[in-house]
C-alpha positions in Angstrom: 204.4 78.2 -27.9 207.1 79.0 -30.9 206.5 82.1 -32.2 209.5 84.3 -30.5 207.2 87.6 -31.3 204.5 86.0 -29.3 206.9 85.0 -26.4 207.8 88.7 -26.8 204.6 90.5 -26.8 203.4 88.2 -23.6 206.4 89.2 -21.5 206.2 92.7 -22.4 202.5 92.3 -21.6 202.7 91.2 -18.5 205.6 93.7 -17.5 203.4 96.3 -18.1 200.6 95.0 -16.7 202.4 94.2 -13.1 202.7 97.7 -12.5 199.4 99.6 -11.8 201.4 102.7 -12.5 201.2 101.9 -16.1 197.5 100.7 -16.3 195.0 99.6 -14.7 193.0 96.0 -14.1 191.9 94.6 -17.9 193.2 98.1 -19.1 194.8 98.9 -22.1 195.7 96.5 -25.0 198.8 95.6 -26.4 200.1 94.0 -30.1 203.3 93.0 -32.3 202.9 92.2 -35.8 205.1 88.8 -37.2 205.2 86.2 -39.8 204.3 82.4 -39.4 204.0 80.2 -42.4 200.2 79.3 -43.7 199.4 75.8 -43.3 197.2 75.9 -46.1 199.7 77.4 -48.7 202.8 76.6 -47.1 203.7 80.1 -47.5 204.8 83.1 -45.3 201.8 85.4 -43.5 201.9 88.5 -42.0 200.0 88.6 -38.9 199.0 90.8 -35.9 198.5 89.6 -32.3 196.5 92.0 -29.9 195.1 91.3 -26.3 191.7 90.1 -27.2 188.5 91.9 -25.8 188.3 91.9 -21.6 191.6 90.5 -21.1 193.9 91.6 -18.4 198.1 92.5 -19.6 199.5 91.5 -16.4 198.0 88.1 -16.7 197.8 87.9 -20.2 198.4 84.1 -21.5 198.6 83.2 -25.9 195.2 82.2 -25.3 194.0 85.7 -24.2 195.3 87.0 -27.6 193.6 87.7 -30.8 195.1 86.7 -34.8 194.8 88.3 -37.4 195.8 88.2 -40.9 197.2 91.7 -41.3 197.0 92.1 -45.5 193.1 91.6 -44.6 192.8 93.3 -41.2 194.4 96.6 -43.3 192.2 96.2 -46.4 189.4 97.3 -44.2 190.4 100.8 -45.1 189.3 100.4 -48.4 185.3 98.9 -47.5 185.3 101.6 -44.1 182.0 103.7 -44.9 182.7 106.6 -42.5 182.5 107.2 -38.8 178.8 107.2 -38.5 179.0 103.3 -39.4 182.3 102.9 -37.8 180.8 100.1 -35.4 180.1 97.7 -38.1 183.8 97.4 -38.7 184.1 95.1 -35.6 182.2 92.3 -36.7 184.3 92.9 -40.0 187.7 91.7 -37.8 185.8 88.2 -37.6 186.7 88.1 -41.7 190.4 88.7 -41.0 191.1 86.0 -38.2 193.7 83.6 -38.6 192.6 80.2 -38.1 190.5 80.1 -34.8 191.9 83.5 -34.2 192.5 83.1 -30.5 190.2 86.2 -28.1 187.7 88.1 -29.6 189.0 91.3 -31.4 188.7 94.3 -29.0 187.5 97.8 -30.1 191.1 98.5 -30.6 192.2 96.3 -33.1 192.2 98.9 -35.9 194.7 100.9 -33.9 197.5 97.8 -33.5 196.8 97.3 -36.8 196.8 100.4 -39.1 199.6 101.8 -37.0 202.9 100.9 -39.1 205.2 99.9 -36.5 205.9 96.4 -35.6 204.5 96.6 -31.8 202.3 98.9 -30.2 201.1 99.5 -26.9 197.6 101.2 -26.0 197.6 101.6 -21.9 195.7 103.8 -19.5 198.1 104.9 -16.7 197.1 107.6 -14.0 200.0 110.3 -15.2 198.9 109.7 -18.6 195.1 110.4 -18.2 195.8 113.2 -16.1 197.9 114.9 -18.9 194.4 114.0 -21.2 192.0 115.4 -18.9 193.7 118.4 -18.4 191.8 121.6 -19.9 194.5 123.1 -21.7 196.1 119.0 -22.3 197.4 119.6 -26.1 200.0 122.8 -24.3 200.8 120.9 -21.5 202.0 117.3 -23.5 203.8 119.7 -25.8 205.8 121.1 -23.1 206.1 118.3 -20.8 207.5 116.1 -24.0 208.3 118.5 -26.7 207.4 116.7 -30.2 208.2 113.0 -29.1 204.6 112.7 -27.7 201.6 113.9 -30.0 198.3 115.3 -28.8 195.4 113.6 -30.3 191.7 114.9 -29.7 188.9 112.9 -28.0 187.8 110.3 -30.1 185.5 107.5 -29.1 187.7 104.3 -29.5 187.1 102.8 -32.7 188.1 102.3 -36.6 188.7 105.8 -37.3 190.6 106.6 -34.2 192.9 103.8 -35.6 193.0 105.5 -38.6 193.8 108.8 -37.0 196.6 107.5 -34.9 198.2 106.0 -37.7 198.0 109.0 -39.6 199.6 111.1 -36.8 202.4 108.3 -36.6 203.4 108.6 -40.2 203.3 112.4 -40.4 205.6 112.2 -37.0 208.7 110.1 -37.5 209.8 111.7 -34.6 207.1 110.5 -32.2 207.3 107.6 -30.0 203.8 108.0 -29.3 200.7 110.0 -28.2 198.5 111.2 -25.6 194.9 110.7 -26.8 192.7 113.8 -25.5 190.6 112.1 -22.3 191.4 108.7 -22.5 195.0 108.0 -22.4 198.6 107.0 -24.0 199.8 105.0 -27.0 203.1 104.1 -27.7 205.5 102.2 -30.6 208.4 100.8 -31.7 210.3 98.9 -33.8 210.8 96.2 -31.5 208.9 95.2 -28.4 212.0 96.1 -26.3 211.7 99.8 -27.9 208.2 99.7 -27.5 208.3 98.8 -24.1 211.0 101.3 -23.5 208.9 104.3 -25.7 206.0 103.4 -23.6 207.8 103.7 -19.9 209.3 106.9 -20.9 205.8 108.9 -21.8 204.4 107.3 -18.5 207.3 108.3 -16.3 208.0 111.6 -17.8 204.4 112.4 -17.3 204.9 111.0 -13.6 208.0 113.7 -13.4 206.2 116.6 -14.8 203.3 116.6 -12.9 205.6 116.1 -9.5 207.9 119.0 -10.5 205.4 121.0 -12.3 202.4 120.7 -9.9 200.9 122.8 -7.5 200.7 121.7 -3.8 196.9 120.6 -2.4 195.8 120.7 -5.9 192.0 119.1 -4.0 192.3 122.6 -2.5 193.0 122.8 1.6 191.0 120.1 4.5 187.9 120.7 4.8 187.0 121.3 8.5 185.4 118.2 9.8 185.6 115.9 6.9 189.2 114.2 8.0 189.8 111.2 8.2 187.8 109.1 11.2 190.8 107.0 13.2 190.8 103.5 12.1 189.1 101.7 14.5 186.0 104.3 14.5 185.8 104.6 10.5 186.0 100.6 10.0 183.1 100.1 12.6 181.0 102.9 11.3 181.5 101.6 8.0 180.4 98.2 8.9 177.3 99.4 9.9 176.8 101.9 7.1 177.4 98.8 4.1 174.4 97.0 4.5 172.1 99.8 4.2 173.9 101.1 1.0 174.7 97.7 -0.3 170.6 97.6 -0.1 169.9 101.0 -1.9 173.0 100.1 -4.6 170.8 96.7 -5.4 167.7 98.5 -5.8 167.6 97.9 -9.6 169.3 94.5 -9.0 171.8 92.7 -6.5 174.7 93.8 -5.7 178.3 92.7 -4.3 180.2 95.1 -2.2 183.6 96.4 -1.5 184.8 98.9 1.0 187.9 100.8 0.4 189.4 103.1 3.0 193.1 104.0 1.8 194.8 107.3 2.4 194.0 108.4 -1.5 190.2 107.6 -1.1 190.1 108.7 2.6 192.5 112.4 1.6 190.6 113.2 -1.8 187.3 113.2 1.0 188.7 115.6 3.3 189.5 118.1 0.8 187.4 121.1 -0.4 187.5 120.2 -4.0 186.1 116.6 -3.4 182.3 117.8 -4.3 183.1 119.7 -7.5 185.4 117.1 -8.7 183.0 114.2 -7.7 180.7 115.5 -9.7 182.8 115.8 -13.0 182.6 112.2 -13.0 185.4 110.2 -14.5 186.7 110.3 -17.9 188.9 107.2 -19.3 186.1 105.0 -20.8 187.5 102.0 -18.9 186.7 104.2 -15.9 182.9 105.3 -16.3 182.3 102.3 -17.5 182.9 100.7 -14.1 182.3 103.5 -11.9 179.3 104.5 -13.8 179.6 108.6 -15.0 179.7 110.0 -11.5 179.8 108.7 -7.5 176.9 109.4 -5.0 178.6 111.4 -2.6 177.1 112.2 0.9 177.4 115.5 2.1 177.6 115.3 5.9 181.0 115.4 7.8 182.8 112.7 9.7 181.2 112.8 12.9 177.7 112.6 11.4 175.9 110.3 14.0 175.5 106.9 11.8 171.5 107.2 12.2 171.8 110.9 10.4 174.0 109.1 7.4 171.4 106.6 6.7 168.6 109.4 6.2 170.7 111.3 4.5 172.2 108.5 2.0 168.0 107.6 1.0 167.7 111.1 0.0 170.9 111.4 -1.9 169.9 107.9 -3.2 166.2 108.9 -4.4 168.0 111.8 -6.0 171.2 109.7 -7.6 168.4 107.7 -9.5 166.5 110.8 -10.6 169.9 112.3 -11.8 170.7 109.3 -13.8 167.0 108.7 -15.1 167.4 112.0 -16.5 170.9 111.8 -17.8 169.7 108.6 -19.7 166.5 110.7 -21.3 168.8 113.4 -22.1 170.9 111.1 -24.4 169.4 108.2 -25.7 167.9 107.6 -29.1 165.6 105.1 -30.2 168.6 103.1 -31.0 169.6 103.3 -27.3 169.4 99.8 -25.4 167.3 100.4 -22.4 168.9 101.9 -19.1 170.4 99.3 -17.1 170.0 100.5 -13.7 169.8 103.7 -12.1 172.1 103.1 -8.6 175.2 103.9 -8.1 178.3 101.9 -8.5 180.5 104.2 -6.1 179.4 105.6 -2.7 181.7 108.1 -0.6 181.0 108.8 2.5 183.8 111.7 4.2 185.5 110.4 7.2 184.9 106.6 6.7 186.0 105.7 2.7 184.6 104.3 -0.2 182.0 101.7 -1.0 181.8 100.4 -4.7 179.6 97.8 -5.9 179.2 95.1 -8.6 177.9 92.0 -10.0 180.3 89.9 -7.8 182.8 90.5 -5.4 186.0 91.1 -8.2 183.5 93.5 -10.0 183.0 95.5 -7.0 186.8 95.2 -5.9 187.8 96.7 -9.3 185.2 99.5 -9.7 186.9 101.0 -6.3 190.6 100.2 -7.8 189.3 102.3 -10.9 188.1 105.0 -8.6 190.9 105.4 -6.9 192.7 105.8 -10.1 190.0 108.5 -11.1 191.2 110.2 -8.2 195.0 110.2 -9.2 194.0 111.5 -12.6 192.0 114.5 -11.1 194.8 115.3 -8.7 197.3 115.0 -11.5 195.2 117.6 -14.2 194.5 119.8 -11.0 198.0 119.9 -10.2 198.8 121.9 -13.5 195.7 122.9 -14.8 191.8 122.0 -14.2 190.1 118.9 -14.6 187.8 118.5 -17.7 186.5 115.2 -18.6 185.1 114.1 -22.1 181.6 115.3 -22.3 178.5 113.6 -20.4 177.1 112.8 -23.9 180.3 111.3 -25.1 180.0 109.2 -21.6 176.5 108.1 -22.5 177.5 107.5 -26.0 180.0 104.8 -25.1 178.1 103.5 -21.7 175.1 102.5 -23.8 177.3 101.7 -27.0 175.7 99.1 -29.4 179.2 97.3 -28.6 179.6 97.5 -25.0 175.8 95.9 -25.0 176.8 93.2 -27.3 180.0 92.2 -25.1 177.8 92.3 -21.9 175.1 89.9 -23.6 178.5 87.6 -24.2 178.7 87.2 -20.3 178.2 83.7 -18.8 174.9 83.1 -17.5 175.1 83.7 -13.3 175.3 81.0 -10.8 172.7 80.3 -9.0 173.9 81.9 -5.5 175.7 84.8 -7.8 175.7 88.2 -5.7 174.7 86.2 -2.5 176.9 86.9 0.4 176.9 83.4 3.1 178.2 83.1 6.5 178.6 79.6 7.8 179.1 79.1 11.1 181.6 76.5 12.3 183.0 76.0 9.0 186.4 75.3 9.2 185.6 71.5 9.4 183.1 68.8 8.9 179.6 69.5 7.6 180.6 73.6 7.8 183.1 72.9 5.4 181.2 71.0 3.2 178.3 73.6 3.0 180.9 76.7 2.3 182.6 74.8 -0.3 179.0 74.1 -1.7 177.5 77.7 -1.1 181.1 79.4 -3.1 180.8 76.3 -6.2 177.0 78.0 -6.6 178.2 81.5 -6.8 178.3 82.7 -3.4 180.6 84.7 -1.5 181.2 83.1 1.4 182.7 83.7 5.0 183.5 80.9 6.7 183.4 81.6 10.7 184.9 79.5 13.3 186.1 79.5 17.2 190.0 78.7 15.4 190.7 81.6 13.4 193.8 79.7 11.6 191.4 77.2 10.6 188.8 79.2 9.0 191.2 81.1 7.5 193.2 78.2 5.8 189.4 76.5 4.8 188.6 80.2 3.1 192.0 79.7 1.4 191.1 76.1 0.3 187.9 77.6 -1.3 189.3 80.3 -3.4 190.7 84.1 -3.2 189.4 86.9 -0.9 186.9 87.7 -3.8 185.4 84.1 -3.0 185.6 83.4 0.9 187.1 84.6 3.7 187.7 83.1 7.4 186.9 84.7 10.7 187.2 84.2 14.3 183.5 83.6 16.0 183.0 82.2 19.0 179.2 82.2 18.4 178.3 82.2 22.4 180.0 85.5 22.7 177.4 88.3 21.6 180.3 90.5 20.4 182.3 88.3 18.6 179.6 87.7 16.6 179.2 90.8 15.8 182.3 91.4 14.9 182.1 88.5 12.3 179.4 89.8 10.6 181.4 93.2 10.5 183.9 91.6 8.9 181.3 90.4 6.2 179.8 93.7 5.7 183.2 95.2 5.3 184.6 92.2 2.7 181.2 92.2 0.9 178.7 95.0 1.9 176.6 92.5 4.1 174.9 89.0 4.2 172.4 87.5 2.9 172.3 83.2 3.5 173.2 82.4 6.9 173.8 79.1 8.3 173.9 78.3 12.0 175.9 75.0 11.7 178.7 75.8 15.0 178.0 72.8 17.2 179.2 70.0 19.4 178.2 66.9 21.5 178.5 65.4 24.3 177.1 62.0 25.1 176.2 61.5 28.9 173.2 59.5 30.6 171.3 61.9 32.6 172.8 61.3 36.2 176.2 61.8 34.7 175.6 65.2 32.5 177.0 68.0 34.4 175.8 71.8 34.6 178.7 72.7 32.7 178.0 69.9 30.1 174.4 71.5 30.1 175.2 75.0 29.5 178.1 74.5 27.2 176.0 72.7 24.5 173.1 75.5 25.2 175.4 78.3 25.0 176.9 76.9 21.3 174.1 75.7 19.9 170.8 77.2 21.3 172.3 80.5 22.6 174.9 80.4 19.6 172.1 80.1 17.5 170.3 83.0 18.5 173.3 85.8 18.4 173.9 84.2 15.2 170.2 84.8 13.8 170.0 88.2 15.7 172.8 89.6 14.5 171.7 88.3 10.9 168.3 89.5 10.9 169.9 93.3 12.0 172.1 93.0 8.8 169.4 91.4 6.6 166.3 94.4 7.2 169.3 96.8 7.1 169.4 95.8 3.4 166.0 95.4 2.8 166.9 92.4 0.0 165.5 89.7 2.4 167.7 86.8 3.1 167.9 82.9 4.2 168.6 81.5 8.1 169.3 77.9 7.8 169.8 75.8 11.2 171.6 72.6 11.3 169.5 71.0 14.0 169.5 67.2 13.9 167.2 64.1 14.2 167.7 64.5 18.0 165.3 67.4 17.9 162.6 64.7 17.5 163.8 61.4 18.2 164.1 60.8 21.8 167.6 58.9 22.1 169.5 57.6 25.0 172.2 59.5 26.9 172.0 62.6 25.0 170.0 64.8 27.5 172.0 68.0 26.7 172.4 67.6 23.2 168.7 66.4 22.2 167.4 69.1 24.3 169.6 72.1 22.8 168.8 70.9 19.3 165.4 70.9 19.9 165.5 74.1 21.1 167.2 75.2 17.6 163.8 73.4 15.9 161.6 75.4 17.8 163.5 78.7 16.6 163.1 77.7 13.3 159.9 78.1 13.4 159.7 81.1 16.0 162.0 83.4 13.6 160.5 81.9 10.0 157.1 83.4 11.8 159.0 86.7 13.1 160.8 87.2 10.1 158.6 86.4 7.1 157.6 90.0 6.7 160.8 91.2 6.1 161.0 88.2 3.4 163.7 86.4 5.7 163.3 82.7 5.2 164.5 80.6 8.1 164.3 77.0 7.9 166.0 73.5 8.9 167.8 70.9 8.4 167.6 67.6 10.4 171.0 65.3 9.8 171.8 62.3 11.3 174.4 59.6 10.9 176.9 62.1 9.4 180.1 60.0 10.7 182.8 60.3 8.1 184.2 64.0 7.7 182.3 65.1 10.9 184.5 67.3 13.1 181.9 66.3 16.1 182.2 62.9 15.9 186.1 62.5 15.2 186.2 65.1 18.8 184.9 61.8 21.1 181.0 61.8 20.5 181.6 59.1 17.9 183.4 56.9 20.2 180.7 57.9 22.8 177.9 56.9 20.6 179.5 53.5 19.0 179.8 52.4 22.8 175.9 53.1 23.6 175.3 51.3 20.4 177.6 48.4 21.3 179.4 48.6 17.8 183.0 49.3 17.2 183.9 53.2 16.5 184.9 52.2 13.0 181.6 51.0 11.9 179.3 53.5 13.7 178.1 55.0 9.9 177.7 51.5 8.3 175.6 51.1 11.8 173.8 53.9 11.5 172.8 53.5 7.5 171.7 50.0 8.1 169.0 51.3 10.7 167.5 53.9 8.4 164.8 53.0 5.4 167.3 53.8 2.6 170.5 51.9 3.9 172.5 54.2 2.8 175.1 56.9 4.8 174.9 60.3 5.2 177.6 62.2 4.6 178.5 66.3 4.8 177.8 66.7 1.2 174.5 65.7 1.5 173.9 68.4 4.1 175.3 70.9 2.0 173.0 69.6 -0.9 169.9 70.2 1.4 171.4 74.0 2.2 171.6 74.9 -1.5 168.2 73.1 -2.0 166.8 75.5 0.5 168.4 78.5 -1.0 169.1 78.2 -4.8 165.6 79.8 -5.7 163.5 76.7 -6.3 162.0 77.0 -3.0 161.4 80.9 -3.0 158.4 80.1 -1.1 159.1 77.7 1.5 160.1 78.7 5.2 159.6 77.2 8.4 160.7 74.0 7.2 162.9 71.3 8.7 164.4 68.8 6.1 165.7 65.8 7.5 169.0 64.3 6.1 168.8 61.0 7.4 168.4 58.4 5.2 164.8 57.9 6.2 164.8 57.9 10.1 160.9 56.9 10.6 160.7 57.7 14.6 162.1 61.3 13.6 159.3 61.9 10.9 157.8 65.5 11.2 154.1 63.9 10.7 
C-alpha cells in the first residue's frame, strides 16, 4: 500500500468497526477521496475509495475497497433518470471503476461520492438508530445536536439519497453529519481524523442524550412469570427446544441455529412491552435483511413445561408462515422476486432466550447480534419517545429489492454439507479427527467429541473458529455425558444431522487371557457407547424432523475371525448389527444408518499408537514399524489404508450422492477377501 489516503481510510474503518457501539457487523461504509497517477495518461486522477458491498469495517483491507473515478461518478448526476429508475445507477457504477476497481460498489456509493467532503462515514450505531426510529426523531435530533447534525427523512438507500445528503451538507456548512430517518447516521470531514471525530461525536452525544433524557424502564415493568430462568435450567430447556425450533425454521430450507441468552435478550423478554415492540419489527435495513421483518415470539411464561412450549411453537409457526405469506402478497408486484421462505429467522422464548437461524453458523450468529442491536434501538427510542420503525411496505421494498436479489445470486454455491451439523465421537485424534476435518471442509459444522475435553477443544480449534467447530467432553459409556454432548451441540448449532460413532479402543489378547474387565471395557465403549450415542442422536433428529445420518466406524473384524481378538471382534460385530437394526427402525424418520469397515489403519491411528499396534505386530511376527506395510501386502490392492480414506468413505455416504442408501457396510480395507460381505 503506497497511498496514505487509503492507509488512513483503512485505519479509521478498522477502529470504527472494532467497537460495536459504532456499527454492527458488516454494517455501514466509509470512504475517502484523493489522487493517484493515471497509469494510462501519466496525469493525476481524482479517485474515491469506498468500502465495497458485503465487507466488514472492523476487518476491512485494501482488497475490500471499491475504487472509482470521481469525475465519472459525479457525471452520473447528469444522466440520472429519476427516483423511479434509480436502481439503474448501480450498474452505471461499473463504468466509473478505476482499473480493476477492487470490490463491487455498494448501493451507498453515491452518498460517498456526491458529498463534497473528502471523507465520509455511514454507520449504524444503536444510539443513532434509536433517534432515527423515534416517533419525533426530527425534533429530538434538533434537541440533541442543535444544528451540528441535520435530520434526513427516511429514503431507501440509493442514488437519490446520495443527492439528498449532498444537498443537505451543502446547505448546512456548519453540520458535521446527519441522522437518516429509520436508518442510521452519516458524518463527514475534510480529513480522515476529523471525519472519525465527527462520527464519534454524533454517536457518543446520542448515547449521553438517551441516558440522561431517557425514562427508566422504557420497556415497562417486569411481567410476572416471564423472568429469566436460572442459568442451568434455562440452558437445559434451550437445548431441548433448539432441535424442535430448528426443524420449524428449516421448513422451507435447512438452517443452522444459534442460541443467545444475554441479559439484553432476557430483560427484553421479561418486560411487559416486549410483545408490542417485537410485533413492530426492526427498522434499519441491515437489521431486517437478516432478522426478517419481525421475530416469532412464544407467548407462554418462563416455567411453561417443554411439552407445552413445543405444542405452542408449532401453532405459532403456522401462524407466522401464514402472516409472512400475507405480508408478501400485500406488497409484491409482478416484478418482485419469488418469496424466499416464510420461516422465522429469530425465535424468542421468554425466560430462555433467543434462537436465530441462517444458512451457516456465522449468518445465524450475526442475525442474533442484529436483533440484539434492534432491542437496544427499541430501548433508546422508547426511553425518549415511541419506537416507530419504517413502514412495512418500505421493508418489503428492501427485502425483495432486485438489487438484493442480485446480491444473493452472486453468493458462492454452498458446499455439499452446508447447513449440516455433525457430531463425531473419538474425534480428537486418528480416524475421528480425519473425519471431523473432512466434514468441516465439506461445509458442515462439527462437534468434536472426545473423552479428553482439552484435546477435543484443541482439535476443534485446529479446524476453525467456533462458527465451524467446537470441542466437547464425551465419555460415550456414560448416558448423561452423551446427553450433555448433544445438548452442547444443540446450543452451539441448533441440533445434529450427522453422527459418526467412531470412539473406540482395542485390547488384543487370547481368549484365556481376556478378563471380564477387558470384555466390559470394550463393550462399554463401543457397543454400549454406540447405542447411547445413536439413541440420543435419533431423539434429536426425530425432534428436528429433518432426517439425518448415523455412521458406525465398525471394522473388518466384525466379519473376519482373527486370532487373539475375542473382545474387540465381538463388539465390532455388535456395532455392525446395530447398523442393520437401526436402519430398519429409523428409516421411517428418514434417518439413514450405515457402517464403514476399515482395516489396517496404522499410521495416524490413536488405537494403534496406544499399544494395539505392538500387540498385533507380535501376533503376526513383524516389527511394529512394518505393521502397516504388512497389512497392505495381505490385501488385494496392496495399498495401505490411512485415516483420510475412512473420512472419504464417511463423506461418500453422507455427501448427497447416496440418498437412497441405508443399512450398508462399506469396506475400507484395500480388499480383504475374507471380509467380503457376500
